[in-house]
N, C-alpha and C positions, 0 to 999 in steps of 0.2 A: 665442359663434355663431358665431362668423369662424372660432374654432379646429377647430370640427364644420366646417365649409366646406371650410377651408384643409385637412383630414385627407380630407374626401369628394374633393377635385380630385387627391389626392396617389394616393387609391387608383386613380382612372381613370386618372392618366399611369402610373402603375406599370403597368396595366394591357396601356396603350398599349405601353408598351416589351416588354412581355412579348410581344408577338403577333409572329408571322414577321418574318424580313426581306426576304419574298418574294413581298409583296404586289403589287408592279406587272409581276407578268406574266416574270418570269426562269424558265423553264421547264427542268424538270431536261432533261440530258443522258444517256443508255442506254449504257450498254460491254458489247459482246462480245467472245471471244475470234474469232481470224482465220478465219475460213470460216465464222464464225455471223452477219457484221453484213449488215445489209440497209439500206443509205442512210442515211437521216435516222431510222428508225426505231430502229436500234441500232449505234453505230461501233464497229470496234474500234480508229483510232490515235489517239491521245491528243497532243494540242499542247500543246509548255510554252513559254507566251509568256514573254519578258522586260519589264521593265520600266525605267525611270530610277534611276541608282544617287545616295543621297543621303549625306549624313551628319548627326550634332546638333554637330560642329562646324565645318558652313560650311553657307550657307544658298544655296550654289549646287548646283544638282543637274547630274547629267551623261549624257546618252544611254548604254545600253549600248556601243553601237560604237567610244565616243572611248576607251573603256579596252583595244582591241586584242582583246577576246575572242575565242572560238570563233561565228563566223557563220553564217547561213544560208543555204546558195546560193541557194534559193527565198523568200528575205524575202519577208513578209506583212505589212502594220500593219492591223491593223482602226480603220475608222473612230472617232474619239473627239469625245465633245462638246464643248462651250464649256467645260464647268465641268473636264474631262481638260486639255485646251489650258492653260488658265489656273493651274490649278495645279501645270504641269509634266510633267505623264506623256506618256510618250513608249514605246508599247506596242510591242512587233513581233516576229516570229514567230521563234524560237531553232533552234539546231542539234540539240539535244537530243529528241529522236524515238524513241517506245518505243511497243509493241501494248501492249492490255491482257491481263494474265494473262503477258505474256512477260515473263519472267524474265531478266536481263541480269547480268555480271558482270564489272566492270571492264573498260567499252567504251569504246573512245579514240574523243575528240570529233575534236579536231585538236591538232595541233603548233605553237605560234609561235617563231620562230628568231630570236632579235637579235643583230646584229651590231655593237658597241659601235665598230666603226672609221665606221659610219655615221652620217652625224647622226641621220637621221630614226629610227632605229631606237633611238639613246640618248632622241632626245624622248618616245618611246612608253614606255620601260623606266621614265624618271624620270619619266612621269606617272604608270604604276604606282604606281611608288613611294611618290609625294604619296598619290595614293588610298590607299593602304593606312595610312599614316600619320595622315591625319586619320579613319581610319575608316569608310570609303564603304562602302555597303551592299547589294548584289543584291535584287532584289524579283521575284520569278520569280510565274507563275499560272501555274495548273492548273483547267481547266474554272472559271472565273471565280471561283479560289479562292486565296490566299497560298499558296504553297508556307513553310512554317513553319520553324524551327530549336528545338525545344523542349528546353530543358535544366533543371536544377535548379538552385533558389535556395536563399537561406536557409530556415528551418525544414523542409526538406524540402519543398518548393511546386515546382512545374513550372511555367517563364514558357515561352512559343511567342512570338517573334520573328518578324514576318513577312516578316522579311529575315535577311540573313545577312551577316556582312562577306569582303571582298575576302581579306585577310588579316593579320595583325598584326605588330609591329613592339618588337623587344626595343632599347633605347636604349642607348646607349654604355656609360654606368654602371649596365649588365645589370640597369634596369628593364622588366620584364614591361607592354607593353601593351595594353590593352583584352582580347581573346580568347585572346595568348599566355598569360595566365596557369592554361589550361586541361589545356595540356600542356607536362610537364618536361621534354621534350625539344626546344621552345621556350627555348634559356639561350644561345645566342652572344650575343655584344652587338656592337651595332651594325647586326645584321641583320633582314631581313623574310625572313616568312615567307607563302608563295601559298598561301591555301585553290584546289589547282586538281584536285581530285577530291571528287565527293557521294554519298552514301549515300543514294540516295531509296525511302519507304516509300509506297506509295499506297495508302489505304485505303478499302473498299468495301462500298457494302449490297446483298448482292445480293435479286434478286427473286422468284428461286425459290419461297422459302415463300409469297409473299403474292399468287402470280399475275400477275406482271406480266413482262414479259422482259426480260433483261440485266442491267447491276449499276449504280449511281450511285456517286460517288465522293464522300466523305464527310471525307476527311482527304488532304493530303498533306504529308508532313517528310521532314525532310534533315537530313546530319551532316555539316558542312564538315571534309574534312580536304587536310592537306597531304602529297603522298608525291613523292619524286623516283625518277621509273620510270627504270630504269639500260635497258631498252630500250623505243623509242619506239611503235616497230612491233607489238611483240608487248606490253603491257604486263600486270603481274601484281599491281600494286597493293600492293605490299609494299617496304620498303626507306625511310631516314630522311626526314625533311620537305625538304621544297622549298625551299631556301633563296637569298637574295640579299643578299651581303654591303652593307652601305651603303655602301663606296666600291669597289664590282663594277667591273671594268674588262674582261675577258676575254666572250666570246662567251656565251649563254645559250640551250639550248633548255628550253622549256615545253609538259607536254602535259599534256591536259587530260582527264578522264575521267569516267567515272559506274557508278555500278550501281543496279539498280533491283529492289524486290521487290514482291509483292501482298498486301495482310492482308485478310481480308474479319470485318466487324465490325456485326452487325445490331441492333445496339444502339443503335448514332447514325445518327438519321432524318437524310434530305436538307434535311428544313427547317428544322434545329437545329445543320446542319454548322459553323457558324460559331461555336458556343459553346464551344467548347475554346478556342479562341483569344480571347473579349472575358474569360471568364472569368478566364483568368491573367493580364490585362492588372493593370498595379503599379496599387497603393492604390485598385481598384476597390472592397472591403470598405470602406474607411476613405471614401470618397465618400457611401455610400448613409449613413452614420452621420452623416456632417457636414451634410451636405442637411437631414437630418430637425431637427437641433440647430437649424442655421441659420433653417428654414422654423418650428420653433414660437419662436423670438426675435421673427423678424423680425413674426408674425402676434402676439405680445404686445404688443410695440413698437407694433404698428398701432392695436392696441383700444385701448391706454392712450392713442395721442395722440386717436386719435377721439374718446373723454368726456370728455378735459379740455377738445377743441375743441367740441365740442356743449353742453356744461355751461356752459362760457363765454360763448358765443355766444347759447344760449338767454334767459341772463341780462341779457346788455347788449343783445340787443333787447327784451327786458322794460322793462327800465329807460327808455332811450330812448322806445321808444311812451308808456309814464307820463309820461316829461315834455312830449311833443307834444301827449298827452290833457289835463294838467296846464292847458298853455296855452293850448289852442283851449275849455275851458266855463270858466276862470279859477277852479281847485280850488285854496283855499289852501294854504299850503305845510305836511307833516305835520309831525306832533310828533318831537323828538328823538333819540328810542327807535325809531322807525321803522327795518326790516331795511334799507330805501334811502330814505334824506331826499330829499325834492325837492328841496333847496339843493345836499346833495353828488353828484344825476343830474346838476342845469342848469351847476353849474360843473366838473363833470369832464369832462379834456378824453378823446379816443376815437376811434376808427375813423369815427365819424360826422361828427365835426368837419369830415372833409378830403371827404365828399360833395359839393362843388362842384369837387373837384381830380383824385377820384378816376378818373376816364376820359378825363382831359388826353391829347389822343395823346402817343406816346414820342418822345423825341427818334431819329434815324436809323427811323422807322418803314417804311422803304423794306427795309430790312437785314433789322430783324425780321422782317418780311412772308416774304421771301424764305425765310430758316432757317426758318422754321414752316410753307412749303412742301413743303422740302424732307423737312423732320423728319416730317411727317406722311407723306410718301410711304415714307421708309426705316423707318417703325411700321408699317404696312399690311403692307410688303413683308416685315416679320421675322417678324407674326403668322403669312400666310399660311405661310410660308418652316418655321418650329419648326411649324405644326400639322402639315403634310404630312409633315415629319418624326417626328414622334410617331407618324403612322399608319402607319408602317414604309416611307411610299413613295421617302423620300430615304435610305435605309438604304447601308452601307459597300460592300453587295453591287451596289449601281449605281452604279459609279463616274460623281464627277463628277456624280453629279445636282442634289446642295445646290447648288452653288456656281452651274449651268444656272438652275434654279428661281430663284434668289436674283436672277441678273441680267435672267432674262426678267420676272420679275414687278418688277422696277426700273424698266425699259423701259415696261412698258405701265399703271404705276402713274403715268404724268406726268398725265394727268386727274384727280387729287386733289391734285398738289401746286399745279396752277394755279388749282385751284377755292381751294384754301384759301390762299393766298397772296394771289390778286385780291382774295376778302373780306374777309380783315384788311387788306389795303392801304387796301381803301374805309374800313371801319371808322374805320382812322387818320386818314382824310381825306385820302388822296393824292390827287392826281388824274397822273402822271405814267405811266398805265397800259401805254403801248409798252416802256420801262425796267423796269417792275417783270416784266412776264411774261419778256423778251430773259433779265437777271439770274435769276429762278427756275429756266428752262430753261437757264443755262449756267454762271452761278455756281461752286456749290459740285461737280457734276459737273467742270467745268474742272480746280477746283485737284485734285480726284483724279486725274483723268485724266495733266493735266501730270505731278504726284506719279507716279504708274503709270509714265507714257512715260520720265522720267528712270530709274526702276529696270527698265525693262529696258533701257534702253541698256546699263546696266552689265553685265546678262547678257549680250547680244549681245557686249561686249568680251570676258568674261571666256566667251565659247564655252557656255554653259551651257544646258540643254533646255530650263528655264524660261523662256528668251526669247522672248516669243509672236510667230510668225511675221509679216509683212507685210500678209498677208492676212487672216490675224484680226484685227489692229488694224483695218486698214478695216472689215471686218464690225461690229467695235464703234460703230466711229465711224458708220456708216449705221444701225444700229440706234439708236443715239442721236439725230442729226439726223434719220432717216427717218420713225423712230416718236416716240420720248418728246418732243421737241419740239415738233412736231404737236400730239401730247394736251395738252401742256403750254398750249399757245394755245387750244384745246378747253376745257379745263378752265378757264383765265383770263377767254375769252368767257361763260360761263355767271355763273364768278363776281363779274365786275363788272356784269349783267346784276341778278342782284340785289340786294337794297336792302342798306345798310348796318346791321349786324346794332344794333338797338335799344336805347340804352341805359337803366337805369331811373332816371335821376337827371341833372339836367342838370349841365353843366359851367360855371362862372363864368370871364367874363371876365379878371379880374386872377389870376396865380398868387397861391395863399396861402402865405404863407410858412411854412418847416418849419423846428422850432426846432429846438432844439440835443438831438445825441441823444446816448446811451452808447453805449459802445465797443463792446456786443453789437448794436444796431441800428443801427449801421453800414454802409454796400452789405459793402465786403471782410470784414469779419468773418461775417456772415448769409450770403453765399456760401460761404464756406468752409468754414462748419459745415454746410450744406445737404448736399454732396456725402457727409459719409460715411457717414451711413445707408442709400443707395441703395447704395453701394460694400460696404456690410460684406454684405448679401445675395448679391452676388456674387462676391465673391472665390475662393469654394470655388472652383466653378464654372470661373471664370479662370485658375485654375490649369491644371487638365484642360484645358480650350480652347487655352490656351499651348503648351503638350504637345503635342497633339494639328497643332497648325501646326508647330513647330519642332523639337520632339523626335520627329515621327513615328510617333505614337503612334494608335490607333486610337478615334475620338469614336463611341460606339453610342448614349451615354443622351439622348435627344431628348426623352423625359419628362418627366425631371429638368430638363433646360434649359428647356422649355416654361414650367414648372410654376416656375422662377428669372424666366424672362422678365416671369410673370403678378405673382409680388413687388415686381420690380422697377417696375412701372408702378404699383402700389400706394404703394408708398413713395416713389418720387418724389414723385408727387400730394401726399401725406400729409405729407410733410416741405417741401415748398414752400408747400402751402395751411397750415400750422402757422405756416412765419417771414413770409409775406405777413401774416398777421392780427397778429403782434406788430411787425409795420415798419406797419401800417396804424394801432396803437392809440398808436404814437410818433407818428402823426402824417404821417407820409412817405407822400406816394401817389403815388414812384416806382415802382411795382410792376412794369411793365412789361418791361422787359429784366432786371428784378432775378429774376423770378419765372423765365425763361429761362437765367439763367447761374446759380441759385442748384439745380438739377436738374443741368444742365448740366455745371456744378463736377465733377460726377464722373467726367468721360471724363479731367479732369487728374489724379485717384486712378487711374484706368486708367492712364495713361502713365507716373509712380512709380513704380504694382506693373510695368511692362513691362520699364523701368529696373532695378528690384532683378532680375526674373525674368534680363534678360540679364548682372546677373552674377554672380548667386549660383546660377543652376542650369544655365543654359548653357555648354559649353565653345567658343564660336565664337571663331574665329581669324582674322586678316586685316580690311584693312581694306574690301574690297567687299563683305563678311558683315554688318560691323557697318554699313556705310552701308545697304545692302538690309533687317539688321531692322528698324533704325528709321525707316527709309522706309516701308515696309510699317504700322510699329505707327504714324505719321506718321495715313493712310490709315482705318485702323482708328479712331483717336482722334477724327478729325474725325465721322466716321459716326456713333458713339456718341456723340460732343456734340450732333449736330443731334435724336438721336434722344430722350433723356433732356430735353435742353431742353426740347422740343415736348411734352413728356407734362408736365412741371412747368408751365410756361406755361398748357395749358389747363384743366389742373386750376385754377388760381389766376384766371385766367378765369370758368371758370364758378362758384366760389366766391365772386369778387368780386361778380359780377353778381345771387347769389344773396342775399347778405346786405343787398347793399342796394336791394333791392325787396321786400323784407318790412319796413324800416323806412319810416315816414312823415316823409316829408323836405316843409317848406314850399315 
């Protein structure tokens, strides 16, 4: 039954993924030839925007202007949302301007001259060389679409990269790096080749045959080239590559040019114009198979765990109630050949034996309640964000929307955090409610903000575009203290007004002695084992998520991510409940913190995987980039720890309350 339900959910989520990317009101723009345009209805000018440049070998993105490329005389910066600012996107207008259907060949943009006797020019040229050596990539935008560089890969497939490199480098030992392998002319030792020319192709869908005016852009591709222009004032785009020796000491003139053509293709609809980029993403087909395989395995394991647990529990409860009933009406012992003898049941140890201690308040109940409040806030935020992303509202076309939505939701969900923390703290018998509220509002967010601020200081020092402006930091602090903290106080007020959660059994005054535990029922081995199964159901998605963050690949399969999120909830709950049951059967009643740490230990596996990913998949070099990677990873791990720990705790809390409420206790 679980398997059928799982496949039903999978079908819904895949349907969710296949729905268009343009639900949130991103209206198409129509373009006409010059002389036929009429304002907002149909425009002739096509504006090309440039975004920050990034690299897979460095965590530090930089603004377009830092590299001394051609700049727009009338620079315009479209307004950026909070998510774009946090991700370091810096979009600005470019000097590449063209009109719809107006073909241009070898059009000059500008010439940059470098006098190596001037220190300022030396610094600019060295920065450009370092950018080429680290394979920094341009990111251009036309009509809210990335301008892609499409090229053939293995097995005759085509990959469309939403960026293209500044240039490439041939090492002193004649080894071509990165894109230098595509051209046999890039063969000189210790030489930088600069891509100073691009051939742009704009593909459009005409509305003439469909009854609407103008045309809509459905694709924008380019091919970067390196050309040494012999005549900068009248370039012909013919000649040898534009090369700069590694030990270059003389003056340099660098001319940037472009060519543009327009192609009609009415087979591509405007609503599906991102498909050619997304379909070509590496490992997309592998992900479909892997997720299906993971789903079947996890659902099968979940069914087995649930079946074993329910059967065992049913037998335990029947046995314990049989003993109580025998004591009450003084039934004599049953024959030796009975299925469960009276003597065996009466003498057997088990989870009922600790009924007088199982709800004893945990140590450091204040800290546990604070973690639970923050975990509840993160869980609700994650669920709503992924659900909206699944519906298409937070698609790649809506830049920065995912992060903006997550931050705003976190700020607005201070009330559940305060309520859960206060209610649990009151259940633990705590009385320092002011300290509880302040810690709930400030502890975990404060740790994350401190880490984030330190990373931001490094970005400031390095001059990266990812450095958050001071005004944005003030705005984030204002949202935290002006909205989230008051909402947390409101939630805590209602939480403390409610009665403490009533326990099904009374707690003894004298704690029961815990018997000697076997290796597997000791706390640390149980906690370590508890995180394996939840991590097993997310590590495939984790690879693609880390790729999207650190390798700058687009992530768009939110339907699958939402499905994995649901599977993770189920797996964390079942694994924690199962281990909790084993520990209670061993008469170890310290389950409060253990239930939180058992599923929360999944975050440790996440960190280990992130370390493995850093050394095996990434090519990041430099101390600053390494510190930034592990600094941001620490934030991810802490958030994941609170999220998974809270899921495991409340599953175990419900389970313990349930089993002790159905047995008869004197």
